[in-house]
DRENKEKE-175866 format. One record per atom (N, C-alpha, C): x, y, z; residue in three letters. Coordinates in steps of 0.1 Angstrom, whole numbers, padded with zeros to 4 digits, always signed. Each point is the difference from the previous one (the first is absolute). Layout:
! residues N
XYZALA/...
//
This chain:
! residues 316
+3312-1001-1130MET/-0009+0004+0010MET/-0015-0004-0003MET/-0003+0000-0013ARG/-0014-0004-0004ARG/-0002-0015+0004ARG/+0010-0008-0001THR/-0002-0014+0003THR/-0003-0002+0015THR/+0007+0007+0008ALA/-0003-0001+0015ALA/-0013+0006+0003ALA/-0004+0011-0007PHE/-0013+0006+0003PHE/-0011-0009-0003PHE/+0001-0007-0012ALA/-0011-0009-0004ALA/-0002-0011+0010ALA/+0011-0006+0005ALA/+0000-0011+0009ALA/-0007+0004+0013ALA/+0003+0012+0005LEU/-0006+0004+0013LEU/-0015+0004-0002LEU/-0003+0006-0011LEU/-0013+0004-0003LEU/-0009-0013+0000LEU/+0005-0010-0006LEU/-0007-0013-0001LEU/-0003-0005+0014LEU/+0010+0000+0009LEU/-0002-0005+0013LEU/-0010+0009+0008LEU/+0000+0013-0002ALA/-0009+0008+0007ALA/-0015-0003-0003ALA/-0002-0003-0013LEU/-0014-0003-0004LEU/-0004-0014+0004LEU/+0010-0009+0001MET/-0004-0014+0004MET/-0003+0000+0015MET/+0003+0010+0008THR/-0003-0001+0014THR/-0015+0004+0003THR/-0007+0003-0011LEU/-0015+0003+0002LEU/-0007-0013+0003LEU/-0011+0002+0007SER/-0008-0012+0003SER/-0004-0007-0013SER/-0002-0014+0000PRO/-0003-0007-0012PRO/-0013+0005-0007PRO/-0010+0004+0008ALA/-0012+0005-0006ALA/-0001+0015+0005ALA/-0009+0008-0006PRO/-0001+0014+0004PRO/-0006+0002+0013PRO/+0007-0005+0011ALA/-0006+0000+0013ALA/+0007+0011+0009ALA/+0012+0005-0005GLY/+0007+0010+0008GLY/+0006+0010-0009GLY/+0002+0012+0005ALA/+0006+0011-0008ALA/+0015-0004-0003ALA/+0005+0006-0012ALA/+0013-0002-0004ALA/+0009+0009+0009ALA/+0008-0006+0009ASP/+0007+0008+0011ASP/+0013-0007+0003ASP/+0011+0007+0000ASN/+0013-0006+0004ASN/+0005+0005+0013ASN/-0009+0007+0008GLY/+0004+0005+0013GLY/+0005+0015+0000GLY/+0003+0005-0012GLU/+0004+0014-0001GLU/-0009+0008-0009GLU/-0006-0006-0010TRP/-0010+0007-0008TRP/-0010-0011-0005TRP/-0012+0005-0004SER/-0010-0009-0005SER/-0007+0007-0012SER/-0006-0009-0008VAL/-0008+0005-0011VAL/-0013-0008+0000VAL/-0012+0007+0000LYS/-0012-0007+0000LYS/-0011+0009-0007LYS/-0011-0006-0004PRO/-0011+0009-0006PRO/-0006+0009+0011PRO/-0004+0012-0005ALA/-0007+0008+0010ALA/-0013-0007+0004ALA/-0004+0002+0012ASP/-0012-0007+0005ASP/-0012+0005-0008ASP/-0009-0010-0003SER/-0012+0003-0006SER/-0010+0006+0010SER/-0011+0004-0004ALA/-0010+0005+0009ALA/-0007-0011+0008ALA/+0002-0012-0005ILE/-0007-0011+0007ILE/+0009-0008+0009ILE/+0012-0004-0005THR/+0008-0009+0008THR/+0015+0003-0004THR/+0009-0002+0009PRO/+0015+0001-0003PRO/+0004-0010-0011PRO/+0009+0003-0008ARG/+0005-0009-0011ARG/+0015-0002+0002ARG/+0004-0012-0003THR/+0015-0003+0001THR/+0006-0003-0014THR/-0009+0000-0011ALA/+0005-0002-0013ALA/-0010+0007-0009ALA/+0005+0004-0012PHE/-0009+0005-0011PHE/-0007-0012-0006PHE/-0013-0001+0001GLN/-0008-0011-0006GLN/-0011+0007-0008GLN/+0002+0000-0013LEU/-0009+0008-0009LEU/-0005-0008-0012LEU/-0013+0001-0003PRO/-0005-0006-0013PRO/+0005+0009-0011PRO/+0003-0006-0011ALA/+0006+0008-0011ALA/-0008-0003-0013ALA/-0004+0011-0007HIS/-0007-0002-0013HIS/+0010+0005-0011HIS/+0002-0008-0010PRO/+0009+0005-0011PRO/-0003+0013-0005PRO/+0010+0009-0002GLY/-0002+0013-0005GLY/-0004+0011+0010GLY/+0000-0004+0013THR/-0004+0010+0010THR/+0012+0004+0008THR/-0002+0011+0008THR/+0010+0005+0008THR/-0004+0000+0015THR/+0008-0006+0009LEU/-0003-0001+0014LEU/+0009+0010+0008LEU/-0006+0006+0010SER/+0007+0009+0008SER/-0001-0004+0015SER/+0011+0001+0007ASP/+0000-0004+0014ASP/+0010+0008+0007ASP/+0002-0002+0013ARG/+0010+0007+0008ARG/+0007-0010+0009ARG/+0013+0004+0002ALA/+0009-0008+0009ALA/+0005+0009+0011ALA/+0003-0007+0011VAL/+0006+0007+0012VAL/+0014-0006+0002VAL/+0010+0009+0000VAL/+0014-0004+0003VAL/+0003+0006+0014VAL/+0003-0009+0009THR/+0003+0004+0014THR/+0014-0002+0004THR/+0006+0010+0006ASN/+0014+0000+0005ASN/-0001-0001+0015ASN/+0005-0011+0006THR/+0000-0002+0015THR/+0014+0003+0006THR/+0009+0005-0008THR/+0014+0003+0006THR/+0000+0014+0005THR/+0011+0004+0006ASP/+0002+0013+0006ASP/+0006+0010-0009ASP/+0002-0004-0013GLY/+0005+0010-0010GLY/-0008+0000-0013GLY/+0001+0010-0008ASP/-0007+0000-0013ASP/+0005-0011-0009ASP/-0009-0005-0008LEU/+0004-0010-0010LEU/-0005+0004-0013LEU/+0008-0002-0011THR/-0004+0003-0013THR/-0001-0013-0008THR/-0011-0002-0007PHE/-0003-0012-0008PHE/-0002+0003-0014PHE/+0004-0010-0008ARG/-0004-0001-0014ARG/-0012-0009-0001ARG/-0011+0004-0007LEU/-0012-0008-0001LEU/-0001-0005-0014LEU/-0005-0013-0002TYR/-0003-0005-0013TYR/-0009-0012+0002TYR/-0007-0003-0011VAL/-0009-0012-0001VAL/+0007-0011-0007VAL/+0000-0012+0006ALA/+0008-0012-0005ALA/-0009-0012-0003ALA/+0004-0008-0009ASP/-0006-0013-0002ASP/+0005-0009+0011ASP/-0009-0009+0004ALA/+0003-0010+0010ALA/+0002-0014-0006ALA/+0007-0008+0006HIS/+0003-0014-0005HIS/+0003-0009+0011HIS/-0001-0013-0002ASN/+0005-0010+0010ASN/+0015-0002-0002ASN/+0007-0001+0011THR/+0014-0003-0001THR/+0003-0015-0003THR/+0010-0003-0007GLU/+0003-0014-0003GLU/+0005-0007+0012GLU/+0006+0007+0010ARG/+0006-0006+0012ARG/-0010-0007+0009ARG/-0011+0007+0003ASP/-0010-0006+0009ASP/-0014+0004-0003ASP/-0002+0007-0011GLY/-0014+0004-0004GLY/-0005+0012+0007GLY/+0008+0007+0008GLY/-0005+0012+0006GLY/-0002+0011-0010GLY/-0008+0011+0004LEU/-0002+0011-0009LEU/+0011+0010+0000LEU/+0004+0004-0012ALA/+0010+0011-0002ALA/-0004+0009-0011ALA/+0007+0010-0003VAL/-0003+0010-0010VAL/+0012+0003-0009VAL/-0003+0005-0012ARG/+0011+0005-0008ARG/+0006+0012+0006ARG/+0013+0002-0003GLY/+0007+0011+0006GLY/-0003+0013-0007GLY/+0003+0011+0005ILE/-0003+0013-0005ILE/+0006+0003-0014ILE/+0011-0006-0003ASP/+0006+0002-0013ASP/-0003-0011-0010ASP/-0009-0009+0004GLU/-0004-0011-0009GLU/-0012+0004-0008GLU/-0002-0006-0012ALA/-0011+0003-0008ALA/-0013-0006+0006ALA/-0010+0008+0002GLN/-0013-0005+0005GLN/-0009-0004-0011GLN/-0007-0011+0001GLN/-0008-0005-0012GLN/-0014-0001+0003GLN/-0004+0000+0013ASP/-0015-0002+0003ASP/-0004+0011+0009ASP/-0004-0003+0012VAL/-0005+0011+0010VAL/+0010+0011+0001VAL/+0013-0003+0000GLY/+0011+0010+0001GLY/+0000+0010-0011GLY/-0005-0004-0012SER/-0001+0009-0012SER/-0013+0007+0000SER/-0010-0004+0008TRP/-0013+0006+0000TRP/-0001+0011+0011TRP/+0008-0001+0010GLY/-0002+0009+0012GLY/+0011+0011+0001GLY/-0004+0011+0006LYS/+0010+0011+0002LYS/-0004+0007+0013LYS/+0009+0002+0009PRO/-0004+0008+0012PRO/+0000+0015-0004PRO/-0007+0007+0009GLU/-0002+0015-0003GLU/+0014+0007+0000GLU/+0009-0005+0009ARG/+0013+0006+0000ARG/+0011-0011+0000ARG/+0010+0002-0007ASP/+0011-0011-0001ASP/+0009+0001+0012ASP/+0001+0011+0007VAL/+0009+0002+0011VAL/-0007+0007+0011VAL/+0000-0005+0012ILE/-0006+0007+0012ILE/+0010+0000+0011ILE/-0002+0010+0009THR/+0008+0001+0013THR/-0011-0001+0011THR/+0002-0009+0009VAL/-0009-0002+0011VAL/+0007+0004+0013VAL/-0005+0010+0007PRO/+0006+0005+0012PRO/+0000-0012+0011PRO/+0009+0002+0010ALA/+0000-0010+0011ALA/-0013-0001+0006ALA/-0003-0013+0004ARG/-0013-0003+0007ARG/-0012+0006-0007ARG/+0000-0001-0013SER/-0011+0006-0008SER/-0004-0009-0012SER/-0010+0004-0007ALA/-0005-0007-0011ALA/-0004+0010-0011ALA/+0001-0005-0013VAL/-0003+0008-0011VAL/-0009-0008-0009VAL/-0011+0006-0005THR/-0010-0007-0008THR/+0003+0004-0015THR/+0001-0010-0008VAL/+0003+0001-0015VAL/-0011-0006-0008VAL/-0003+0007-0011GLY/-0010-0006-0009GLY/+0006-0011-0009GLY/-0008-0009-0005LEU/+0004-0011-0008LEU/-0010-0001-0012LEU/+0005-0001-0012THR/-0008-0002-0012THR/+0004-0012-0007THR/-0010-0008-0004LEU/+0001-0012-0007LEU/-0008+0000-0013LEU/+0006+0000-0011ARG/-0006+0000-0013ARG/-0001-0014-0006ARG/-0011-0006-0001ILE/-0002-0013-0005ILE/-0001+0000-0015ILE/+0009-0007-0007PRO/+0000+0000-0015PRO/-0013-0006-0005PRO/-0004+0004-0012ARG/-0012-0006-0006ARG/+0002-0015-0003ARG/+0012-0004-0002ASP/+0003-0014-0003ASP/+0005-0008+0012ASP/-0003+0005+0012ALA/+0005-0007+0012ALA/-0007-0014+0000ALA/+0008-0010+0003SER/-0006-0014+0000SER/-0008-0002+0013SER/-0011-0008-0001PRO/-0008-0003+0011PRO/+0007-0007+0011PRO/-0004+0002+0013GLY/+0006-0007+0011GLY/+0007+0009+0009GLY/+0009-0006+0008ASP/+0007+0007+0011ASP/+0013+0006-0005ASP/+0003+0012+0004HIS/+0013+0006-0003HIS/+0005+0006+0014HIS/+0012-0003+0003VAL/+0005+0004+0014VAL/+0013+0008-0001VAL/+0000+0010+0008GLY/+0012+0009+0000GLY/+0002+0006+0014GLY/+0007+0011+0001ALA/+0002+0007+0012ALA/+0004+0014-0002ALA/-0004+0009+0009LEU/+0005+0013+0001LEU/+0012+0000+0010LEU/+0011+0003-0005VAL/+0013-0002+0007VAL/+0006+0014+0004VAL/+0004+0001+0013ALA/+0007+0012+0005ALA/+0015-0005+0003ALA/+0009+0006-0008VAL/+0014-0004+0001VAL/+0007+0011+0008VAL/+0007-0004+0011ASP/+0008+0010+0008ASP/+0011+0006-0009ASP/+0001+0013+0000ASN/+0010+0007-0008ASN/+0014-0002+0005ASN/+0001-0004+0013ARG/+0014-0002+0006ARG/+0007-0013-0006ARG/+0013+0001-0001VAL/+0008-0011-0004VAL/+0007-0005+0012VAL/-0002-0012+0004GLN/+0007-0005+0012GLN/+0010-0011-0003GLN/+0009-0002+0009ALA/+0011-0010-0003ALA/-0006-0014+0001ALA/+0003-0008-0010GLY/-0005-0014+0001GLY/+0009-0009+0009GLY/-0007-0009+0007ALA/+0007-0009+0009ALA/+0011-0008-0008ALA/+0012+0000+0004GLY/+0011-0008-0006GLY/+0002+0004-0015GLY/-0003+0012-0004SER/+0002+0004-0014SER/+0004+0015+0000SER/+0007+0003-0011HIS/+0004+0014-0002HIS/-0011+0008-0008HIS/-0010-0007-0004LEU/-0011+0006-0007LEU/-0010+0006+0009LEU/-0006+0011-0004GLY/-0011+0006+0008GLY/-0013-0006-0004GLY/-0010+0001+0009VAL/-0013-0006-0002VAL/-0011+0010+0003VAL/-0011-0001-0006GLN/-0012+0008+0003GLN/-0012-0010+0003GLN/-0009+0005+0009ARG/-0011-0009+0004ARG/-0013+0006-0005ARG/-0009-0010-0003GLY/-0013+0004-0005GLY/-0011-0007+0007GLY/-0012+0006+0002VAL/-0012-0007+0005VAL/-0011+0003-0009VAL/-0009-0010-0002GLY/-0011+0002-0010GLY/-0013-0005+0006GLY/-0011+0008-0004ALA/-0013-0004+0003ALA/-0006-0008-0013ALA/-0005-0011+0002ARG/-0005-0008-0011ARG/-0012+0006-0007ARG/+0000-0002-0013ILE/-0012+0004-0009ILE/-0005-0012-0006ILE/-0013-0003+0002TYR/-0007-0011-0006TYR/-0011+0006-0009TYR/+0001-0003-0013LEU/-0010+0004-0010LEU/-0006-0012-0006LEU/-0013+0000-0001ARG/-0007-0011-0007ARG/-0007+0006-0012ARG/+0005-0003-0012VAL/-0005+0005-0012VAL/-0012-0008-0005VAL/-0011+0007-0004ASP/-0012-0007-0004ASP/+0002-0010-0011ASP/-0007-0011+0001GLY/+0001-0010-0010GLY/-0001-0014+0006GLY/+0001-0011-0008PRO/+0000-0013+0005PRO/+0011-0003+0010PRO/-0003-0006+0011GLN/+0010-0004+0010GLN/+0003-0015-0002GLN/+0012-0003-0003ARG/+0004-0014-0003ARG/+0011-0005+0009ARG/-0003-0006+0012PRO/+0011-0005+0008PRO/+0006-0012-0007PRO/+0013-0002+0002GLY/+0007-0011-0006GLY/+0013-0003+0008GLY/+0004-0012+0001LEU/+0011-0004+0008LEU/+0007-0012-0006LEU/+0013-0001+0001ALA/+0007-0012-0004ALA/+0011-0003+0010ALA/+0003-0013+0001VAL/+0011-0005+0008VAL/+0009-0008-0009VAL/+0013+0005-0001GLU/+0009-0005-0010GLU/+0013-0005+0006GLU/+0007-0008-0007ASP/+0013-0005+0004ASP/+0002-0004+0014ASP/-0008-0009+0005VAL/+0001-0005+0014VAL/+0012-0009+0001VAL/+0008+0003+0010ARG/+0012-0008+0003ARG/+0000-0004+0015ARG/+0001-0013+0002PHE/+0002-0006+0013PHE/+0014-0005+0002PHE/+0008+0006+0009THR/+0013-0004+0002THR/+0002-0006+0014THR/+0002-0013+0000ALA/+0000-0008+0012ALA/+0014+0001+0006ALA/+0000+0001+0013ARG/+0013+0000+0008ARG/-0002-0012+0009ARG/+0006-0011-0003THR/-0002-0012+0008THR/+0011-0003+0009THR/-0003-0004+0013PRO/+0011-0003+0009PRO/+0007-0014-0003PRO/+0011-0003+0007HIS/+0006-0012-0003HIS/-0009-0012+0004HIS/-0007+0001+0011LEU/-0009-0010+0004LEU/-0013+0007+0004LEU/-0012-0006-0002PRO/-0012+0006+0004PRO/+0000+0005+0014PRO/-0005+0012+0002GLY/-0001+0006+0014GLY/+0013+0006+0005GLY/+0011+0001-0008THR/+0012+0005+0004THR/+0004+0011-0009THR/+0008+0010+0005GLY/+0006+0010-0009GLY/-0010+0010-0004GLY/+0005+0009-0010ASN/-0009+0011-0005ASN/-0008-0005-0012ASN/-0013-0001+0001SER/-0008-0005-0010SER/-0009+0011-0006SER/+0004+0013+0001THR/-0008+0011-0005THR/+0000+0000-0015THR/-0011-0001-0006SER/-0001+0001-0015SER/-0006+0013-0004SER/+0000+0002-0013THR/-0005+0013-0005THR/-0010-0002-0011THR/-0010+0008+0000VAL/-0010+0000-0011VAL/+0000+0014-0006VAL/+0002+0001-0013SER/+0001+0013-0007SER/-0010-0001-0012SER/-0005+0012-0004TYR/-0010+0000-0011TYR/-0001+0015-0004TYR/-0006+0001-0012THR/-0003+0014-0005THR/-0015+0002+0000THR/-0004+0011+0006LEU/-0014+0004+0001LEU/-0002+0012-0009LEU/-0010-0002-0010ARG/-0002+0011-0010ARG/-0015+0004+0000ARG/-0002+0013+0000ASN/-0013+0005-0002ASN/-0003+0002-0015ASN/-0008-0008-0005THR/-0003+0000-0015THR/-0013+0008-0003THR/-0006+0006+0010GLY/-0012+0007-0002GLY/+0002+0015+0000GLY/-0011+0008+0002ASN/+0001+0015+0001ASN/-0004+0006+0013ASN/-0001-0008+0010VAL/-0004+0005+0014VAL/+0011-0005+0010VAL/+0003+0008+0010LYS/+0009-0004+0010LYS/-0006-0012+0008LYS/+0009-0009+0005LEU/-0005-0012+0007LEU/+0007-0001+0014LEU/-0007-0006+0009ASP/+0005-0003+0013ASP/+0001-0016+0001ASP/+0011-0005-0006PRO/+0000-0015-0001PRO/+0003-0007+0013PRO/-0006-0012+0000GLN/+0003-0010+0011GLN/+0006-0012-0007GLN/+0011-0005+0006VAL/+0008-0011-0007VAL/+0002-0011+0010VAL/-0003-0013-0005SER/+0003-0011+0008SER/+0006-0011-0009SER/+0006-0010+0007LEU/+0006-0011-0007LEU/-0006-0013+0005LEU/+0001-0010-0009ARG/-0005-0014+0004ARG/+0010-0010-0006ARG/+0002-0011+0008VAL/+0010-0010-0005VAL/-0008-0013-0002VAL/+0002-0006-0012GLY/-0006-0013-0003GLY/+0011-0010-0004GLY/-0002-0013+0003GLY/+0009-0010-0003GLY/+0003-0009+0011GLY/+0011-0007+0000VAL/+0004-0009+0011VAL/+0013+0006+0006VAL/-0001+0004+0012PHE/+0011+0007+0006PHE/+0000-0001+0015PHE/+0011+0004+0007LEU/+0001+0001+0014LEU/+0001+0015+0003LEU/-0006+0005+0011GLY/+0000+0014+0003GLY/-0014+0006-0002GLY/+0000+0013+0003GLY/-0014+0006-0002GLY/+0000+0013+0008GLY/-0011+0007+0001PRO/-0013-0005-0004PRO/-0002+0001-0015PRO/-0011-0005-0005THR/-0003-0001-0014THR/-0005+0013-0006THR/-0005+0010+0009GLU/-0005+0012-0004GLU/+0006+0011+0008GLU/+0002+0012-0006ARG/+0006+0011+0007ARG/-0004+0014-0006ARG/-0003+0010+0008ARG/-0002+0013-0005ARG/+0013+0008-0001ARG/+0003+0006-0011LEU/+0012+0007-0002LEU/-0002+0015+0005LEU/+0010+0005+0008ALA/-0001+0012+0006ALA/+0006+0012-0007ALA/+0011-0002-0007ASP/+0007+0011-0007ASP/-0006+0003-0013ASP/-0012+0006+0000VAL/-0008+0003-0012VAL/-0003+0015+0000VAL/+0002+0007-0011PRO/-0003+0014+0000PRO/-0015+0003+0003PRO/-0002+0010+0008ALA/-0014+0004+0004ALA/-0008+0006-0012ALA/+0007+0006-0009GLU/-0006+0005-0012GLU/+0009-0003-0012GLU/-0006-0007-0010LEU/+0007-0004-0012LEU/-0007+0009-0011LEU/+0007+0009-0006LEU/-0005+0009-0010LEU/-0002-0006-0013LEU/-0009+0005-0008PRO/-0002-0005-0014PRO/+0012+0000-0008PRO/+0003-0012-0007GLY/+0011-0001-0009GLY/+0013-0003+0008GLY/+0000+0000+0013GLN/+0013-0002+0007GLN/+0002-0015+0003GLN/+0013-0004+0001ARG/+0004-0014+0004ARG/+0011+0001+0010ARG/-0001-0009+0010VAL/+0011+0000+0010VAL/+0004-0014+0002VAL/+0013-0002+0003ARG/+0006-0013+0003ARG/+0001-0001+0015ARG/-0007-0010+0006LEU/-0001-0002+0014LEU/+0007-0013+0004LEU/+0005+0000+0012SER/+0007-0012+0005SER/-0003-0001+0015SER/-0002-0012+0005GLU/-0003-0002+0014GLU/+0006-0013+0005GLU/+0006+0001+0012SER/+0006-0012+0007SER/-0011-0009+0005SER/+0003-0013+0001TRP/-0009-0010+0004TRP/+0007-0010+0008TRP/+0000+0001+0013SER/+0008-0009+0009SER/-0006-0014+0001SER/-0014-0001-0002ALA/-0007-0013+0002ALA/-0003-0006-0014ALA/+0008+0003-0010ALA/-0002-0006-0013ALA/+0003-0015-0001ALA/-0006-0007-0009PRO/+0003-0014-0002PRO/+0015-0002-0001PRO/+0006-0010+0008PHE/+0014-0002-0001PHE/+0004-0013-0007PHE/-0010-0008-0004ALA/+0003-0012-0007ALA/-0013-0004-0008ALA/+0002-0004-0012GLY/-0012-0005-0008GLY/-0001+0007-0013GLY/-0011-0001-0006TRP/-0002+0006-0013TRP/-0015+0005-0001TRP/-0002+0010-0008GLY/-0013+0006-0002GLY/+0000+0013-0007GLY/-0009+0009+0004GLU/-0002+0013-0007GLU/-0004+0010+0010GLU/+0007+0012-0001VAL/-0004+0012+0008VAL/-0008+0009-0009VAL/-0012+0003+0004THR/-0009+0009-0008THR/-0002+0013+0008THR/+0003+0011-0006VAL/-0003+0013+0006VAL/-0012+0006-0007VAL/-0010+0004+0009THR/-0012+0006-0005THR/-0003+0014+0006THR/-0003+0009-0009ALA/-0003+0014+0004ALA/-0014+0003-0003ALA/-0007+0007+0009THR/-0014+0004-0002THR/-0001+0015+0003THR/-0009+0007-0007ALA/-0002+0014+0003ALA/-0013+0004-0007ALA/-0009+0006+0007ASP/-0013+0003-0006ASP/-0007-0012-0005ASP/-0003+0000-0013SER/-0006-0012-0006SER/+0009-0008-0009SER/+0013+0003+0002THR/+0010-0007-0009THR/+0008-0010+0008THR/+0005-0010-0007ARG/+0008-0011+0007ARG/+0010-0005-0010ARG/+0012-0003+0004ALA/+0010-0005-0009ALA/+0010-0009+0008ALA/+0006-0010-0007SER/+0009-0009+0007SER/+0012-0004-0009SER/+0010-0004+0006GLY/+0012-0005-0007GLY/+0007-0010+0009GLY/+0007-0010-0007SER/+0005-0011+0008SER/+0015-0003-0004SER/+0006-0008+0009ASP/+0014-0005-0002ASP/+0001-0013+0006ASP/+0005-0010-0007GLY/+0002-0013+0005GLY/+0013-0002+0008GLY/+0001-0010+0009PHE/+0012-0002+0008PHE/+0002-0015+0002PHE/+0013-0003+0002LEU/+0005-0013+0003LEU/+0011+0002+0010LEU/-0001-0003+0012THR/+0010+0003+0010THR/+0002-0012+0010THR/+0013-0004+0002VAL/+0003-0010+0010VAL/+0012+0004+0007VAL/+0001+0001+0014PRO/+0012+0003+0007PRO/+0011-0009-0004PRO/+0012+0006-0002TRP/+0011-0007-0007TRP/+0005-0012+0008TRP/+0000+0002+0014LEU/+0005-0012+0008LEU/-0010-0011-0001LEU/-0013+0003+0000LEU/-0010-0010-0002LEU/+0001-0007-0013LEU/+0002+0008-0010ALA/+0002-0005-0014ALA/+0012-0009+0000ALA/+0011+0004+0006GLY/+0012-0008+0000GLY/-0002-0013+0008GLY/-0007+0001+0011ALA/-0003-0012+0007ALA/-0008-0010-0008ALA/-0010+0005-0007LEU/-0008-0008-0009LEU/+0008-0007-0011LEU/+0009+0009-0005ALA/+0009-0006-0011ALA/+0009-0011+0005ALA/+0005+0002+0013LEU/+0009-0010+0006LEU/-0008-0013+0002LEU/-0012+0002+0005LEU/-0009-0012+0003LEU/-0003-0008-0013LEU/-0002+0008-0010SER/-0003-0006-0013SER/+0012-0007-0006SER/+0012+0006+0002ALA/+0012-0006-0005ALA/+0003-0013+0008ALA/-0002+0001+0013ALA/+0002-0012+0009ALA/-0009-0011-0004ALA/-0013+0003-0002GLY/-0009-0010-0004GLY/+0004-0007-0013GLY/+0004+0009-0010LEU/+0005-0006-0013LEU/+0012-0009+0002LEU/+0009+0004+0009LEU/+0012-0009+0002LEU/-0004-0013+0006LEU/-0009+0000+0010VAL/-0005-0012+0006VAL/-0006-0009-0010VAL/-0008+0005-0009ARG/-0007-0008-0010ARG/+0010-0006-0009ARG/+0010+0008-0004ARG/+0011-0006-0009ARG/+0007-0011+0007ARG/+0004+0001+0013LYS/+0007-0010+0007LYS/-0009-0013+0001LYS/-0013+0002+0003ARG/-0008-0012+0001ARG/-0001-0007-0014ARG/-0001+0008-0011LYS/+0000-0006-0013LYS/+0013-0008-0003LYS/+0011+0007+0004ALA/+0013-0007-0003ALA/+0001-0013+0008ALA/-0005+0000+0013ALA/+0001-0012+0008ALA/-0008-0011-0006ALA/-0012+0003-0005ARG/-0008-0010-0007ARG/+0007-0006-0012ARG/+0006+0008-0008VAL/+0007-0004-0012VAL/+0012-0009+0004VAL/+0007+0003+0011ALA/+0012-0008+0004ALA/-0004-0013+0007ALA/-0012-0003+0004GLU/-0003-0012+0007GLU/+0002-0012-0009GLU/+0007-0011+0005PRO/+0003-0012-0008PRO/-0013-0007-0004PRO/+0000-0006-0012ALA/-0012-0008-0004ALA/-0001-0013+0008ALA/-0012-0005+0003GLY/-0002-0012+0008GLY/+0003-0012-0008GLY/+0004-0012+0007ASP/+0003-0012-0006ASP/-0012-0006-0008ASP/+0003-0005-0012GLU/-0010-0006-0008GLU/-0001-0015+0003GLU/
//
């Protein structure tokens, strides 16, 4: 049951907006910071000093027609390997960062139908907390166990409000592009068949602040196809410190013949990184035709040479 719970909890948190622009809400209940005196908030965004304690409040709202009971906990956030979306550690997993610093005022709450409950939140920042960004979430897990689709296991759902802490100290953005792979899918003849290629690469945050990366690729060399530059779309909106994600994107207009190099470049804040992969690709029918022409030319040259050798010598 824990395995199914963890999978669905992950999905619930990944449905949040990429940036803290909307409340954590799955249509039945939501979790968000209590509004400040100045402006509504959609995420906990707090400066953090090592060795200090922060206090805040959260509002858990039940929009259904029945009472709902939730287990509350604070979790570490991370980027998923599948697509770089944000997820959190499960309630039974060991928390190592924000999840170990925070604790809600109550571990279990019951929210009446069409009502909301306000809960206190405490975050104790360790004296040895590393400088930079630390990201987590206050999660409300539905106490009900529901049948999983196509499975005999039960599942539980969770929704979390993000917690962004910036610990005092030097801010060092860093980014790396690693293991770039260009996989060409060439048609039998240019302009025919499925020529969708794939570009894959690893994006890694090597610094101590979260990044909003922009990624593009450029092709150099001698080739047919194009264009030579392209902005990649399947990029995480937030790449957390120390996280790496393996990303892949289809490319229908990739070079279908020729040789060269595909370079993937990522930029964020004041940092920039690149990685490359070489390619040599020729449609196999075109390659076969060239091979036949070459063989035919060689045969013709051999016949001409043989004919010259066989000519009789002239009378002396």
